[in-house]
Wavefront OBJ file of the C-alpha trace (Angstrom):
o trace
v 0.000 0.000 0.000
v 1.258 3.490 -0.871
v 0.609 6.503 1.340
v 0.216 10.080 0.092
v -0.600 13.436 1.656
v -2.370 15.938 -0.600
v -2.515 19.661 0.047
v -6.122 20.849 -0.172
v -7.767 24.182 0.751
v -9.931 23.974 3.851
v -12.096 26.209 5.999
v -11.196 26.229 9.695
v -13.202 27.858 12.452
v -11.914 30.835 14.451
v -13.961 32.594 17.144
v -13.244 36.100 18.430
v -14.181 37.728 21.724
v -13.893 41.488 21.619
v -13.077 43.778 18.732
v -10.123 43.605 16.384
v -9.354 47.053 15.053
v -6.694 49.775 15.113
v -7.477 50.562 18.757
v -6.851 47.018 19.951
v -3.623 46.916 21.974
v -3.452 43.246 23.073
v -4.645 40.128 21.263
v -4.530 36.742 22.987
v -4.427 33.642 20.794
v -6.166 31.067 23.024
v -5.593 27.349 22.368
v -8.109 24.927 23.863
v -7.454 21.540 25.435
v -8.243 18.017 24.297
v -11.946 17.356 23.724
v -13.002 21.007 23.925
v -14.782 23.223 21.421
v -14.065 26.937 21.162
v -17.787 27.625 21.585
v -17.456 26.553 25.227
v -13.770 27.257 25.834
v -14.193 30.972 25.150
v -16.618 31.322 28.057
v -13.681 31.330 30.484
v -12.484 34.618 28.987
v -15.684 36.625 28.622
v -15.217 38.588 31.833
v -11.679 39.600 30.804
v -12.630 41.671 27.788
v -11.670 45.318 27.762
v -12.093 47.977 25.065
v -8.501 47.306 23.934
v -8.132 43.557 24.615
v -9.444 40.749 22.393
v -9.221 36.962 22.368
v -8.906 34.820 19.239
v -9.843 31.132 19.442
v -8.610 28.750 16.745
v -10.130 25.267 16.899
v -8.284 21.987 16.428
v -9.121 20.290 13.158
v -9.946 16.896 14.707
v -13.573 16.661 15.863
v -15.210 13.597 17.427
v -18.086 12.487 19.648
v -17.010 12.521 23.277
v -19.074 9.430 24.069
v -20.164 6.847 21.543
v -21.534 8.014 18.203
v -23.776 10.905 19.216
v -24.176 13.749 21.691
v -21.464 16.191 22.727
v -18.648 16.838 20.282
v -15.070 17.717 21.152
v -11.994 18.768 19.199
v -8.302 18.029 19.514
v -5.094 19.295 17.991
v -3.551 15.932 17.213
v -3.279 12.247 18.053
v -0.426 9.778 17.639
v -1.696 8.935 14.120
v 0.272 10.889 11.477
v 1.550 13.044 14.318
v 4.208 14.989 12.419
v 1.797 15.820 9.609
v -0.705 17.142 12.148
v 1.985 19.333 13.709
v 2.884 20.733 10.290
v -0.810 21.427 9.563
v -1.167 23.180 12.928
v 1.667 25.525 12.003
v 0.092 26.428 8.688
v -3.296 27.035 10.277
v -2.054 29.000 13.297
v 0.247 31.133 11.159
v -2.745 32.109 9.053
v -4.766 32.899 12.186
v -2.007 35.149 13.513
v -1.534 36.965 10.221
v -5.273 37.532 9.961
v -5.546 38.800 13.546
v -2.743 41.313 13.004
v -4.238 42.464 9.720
v -7.440 43.276 11.623
v -5.618 44.750 14.642
v -2.363 46.149 13.193
v -1.275 47.969 16.363
v -1.813 45.068 18.742
v 0.730 43.007 20.601
v 0.252 39.237 20.367
v 0.121 36.917 23.382
v -0.685 33.223 23.626
v -2.582 31.333 26.306
v -2.840 27.556 26.121
v -4.759 25.069 28.229
v -3.858 21.370 28.523
v -3.133 20.031 25.001
v -3.140 23.616 23.771
v 0.060 24.260 25.743
v 2.176 21.748 23.820
v 0.551 22.864 20.572
v 1.459 26.471 21.236
v 5.001 25.757 22.416
v 5.767 23.773 19.281
v 4.220 26.432 17.055
v 5.992 29.488 18.466
v 9.273 28.552 16.853
v 7.712 28.293 13.415
v 6.132 31.679 12.876
v 7.487 35.045 11.814
v 4.770 36.798 13.822
v 6.248 38.221 17.059
v 4.688 37.103 20.343
v 5.170 38.948 23.622
v 4.274 36.142 25.996
v 3.007 32.629 26.610
v 0.693 31.707 29.474
v 0.834 27.902 29.784
v -2.004 26.543 31.951
v -2.266 22.916 33.128
v -0.264 21.612 30.205
v 2.483 19.043 29.813
v 5.477 20.728 28.195
v 6.644 18.774 25.125
v 9.923 16.928 25.745
v 10.786 17.078 22.035
v 10.920 20.865 21.767
v 12.882 21.838 18.641
v 15.712 24.355 18.483
v 13.601 27.059 16.851
v 10.885 26.757 19.495
v 13.474 26.894 22.259
v 14.893 30.095 20.823
v 11.430 31.636 20.438
v 10.546 30.917 24.062
v 13.775 32.536 25.238
v 12.728 35.795 23.583
v 9.322 36.051 25.278
v 7.837 36.089 28.739
v 6.515 32.673 29.811
v 4.356 31.989 32.832
v 3.187 28.460 33.689
v 0.482 27.331 36.126
v -0.176 23.830 37.456
v -2.978 22.498 39.655
v -2.167 20.848 42.971
v -4.569 17.968 42.193
v -4.122 17.717 38.431
v -4.322 14.009 37.482
v -2.603 14.635 34.135
v 0.378 16.682 35.341
v 1.279 15.649 38.890
v 4.097 17.122 40.972
v 6.615 14.518 39.806
v 5.925 15.184 36.123
v 6.011 18.931 36.667
v 9.406 18.742 38.368
v 10.750 16.404 35.671
v 9.764 18.788 32.862
v 11.065 21.852 34.708
v 14.421 20.118 35.170
v 14.487 19.024 31.516
v 13.795 22.537 30.259
v 16.402 24.045 32.558
v 19.166 21.506 31.946
v 18.628 20.634 28.265
v 16.989 23.737 26.803
v 18.234 26.472 29.186
v 14.649 27.624 29.657
v 13.490 28.848 33.051
v 9.840 29.923 32.840
v 8.023 31.351 35.829
v 6.192 28.413 37.453
v 3.238 28.737 39.844
v 0.556 26.464 41.327
v -3.120 26.888 42.062
v -5.376 24.875 44.348
v -7.387 22.592 42.091
v -7.361 19.969 39.376
v -7.270 20.119 35.567
v -9.199 23.363 35.160
v -8.926 27.133 35.151
v -8.959 29.267 38.259
v -10.870 32.231 36.838
v -9.591 34.793 39.333
v -5.947 33.846 38.879
v -6.349 33.636 35.107
v -7.801 37.149 34.904
v -5.150 38.710 37.119
v -2.349 36.850 35.324
v -3.451 38.058 31.901
v -3.552 41.653 33.134
v -0.178 41.258 34.884
v 1.526 39.760 31.823
v 0.302 42.590 29.615
v 1.775 45.092 32.039
v 5.079 43.247 32.510
v 5.683 42.839 28.780
v 4.740 46.452 28.119
v 7.401 47.604 30.561
v 10.150 45.369 29.161
l 1 2 3 4 5 6 7 8 9 10 11 12 13 14 15 16 17 18 19 20 21 22 23 24 25 26 27 28 29 30 31 32 33 34 35 36 37 38 39 40 41 42 43 44 45 46 47 48 49 50 51 52 53 54 55 56 57 58 59 60 61 62 63 64 65 66 67 68 69 70 71 72 73 74 75 76 77 78 79 80 81 82 83 84 85 86 87 88 89 90 91 92 93 94 95 96 97 98 99 100 101 102 103 104 105 106 107 108 109 110 111 112 113 114 115 116 117 118 119 120 121 122 123 124 125 126 127 128 129 130 131 132 133 134 135 136 137 138 139 140 141 142 143 144 145 146 147 148 149 150 151 152 153 154 155 156 157 158 159 160 161 162 163 164 165 166 167 168 169 170 171 172 173 174 175 176 177 178 179 180 181 182 183 184 185 186 187 188 189 190 191 192 193 194 195 196 197 198 199 200 201 202 203 204 205 206 207 208 209 210 211 212 213 214 215 216 217 218 219 220 221
């Protein structure tokens, strides 16, 4: 059997909270976690809108029923099947999202916030775009151990803040410490690492204050 990959034009969904225009100062590209849809994921950010802040929500191309063959649908960024091709497709898609967002808001600074699977997706992508990002807020995500040289260099040029839950079943304390040590020793990356009381979820109050703090810190740099 022969295997081929064909390049075909596709339509991919992108949701926006807020207004993208010349007055927009900060745009956050928000990457959802495994099994989430942007329709629901964006609800976490509604209270954080300001007249000059907007959120852009790309959606992973893989969609599936969460249970059985009907009911709630979720999306993901990739699986182990044709993994490298999915990563390449993510880069093409996210680059287009970023270019479009900046064309609509030409004076804005770009930030990224990722949750769960969206963290690894974002960290891999940041080294493969010419669009400048000011920061990455990595929430409840497992940092990829196979981070390429270009992504390492990109992360060194931006502000990175990471948050982990004290009862997160997917990223426990041992895994968090292992990845922090790997990034420090192998990649020379030392992001700011914090914890919140809770499991694999957002803490809305911390999330809101962290987004505002990161905007201020990066503005002053």
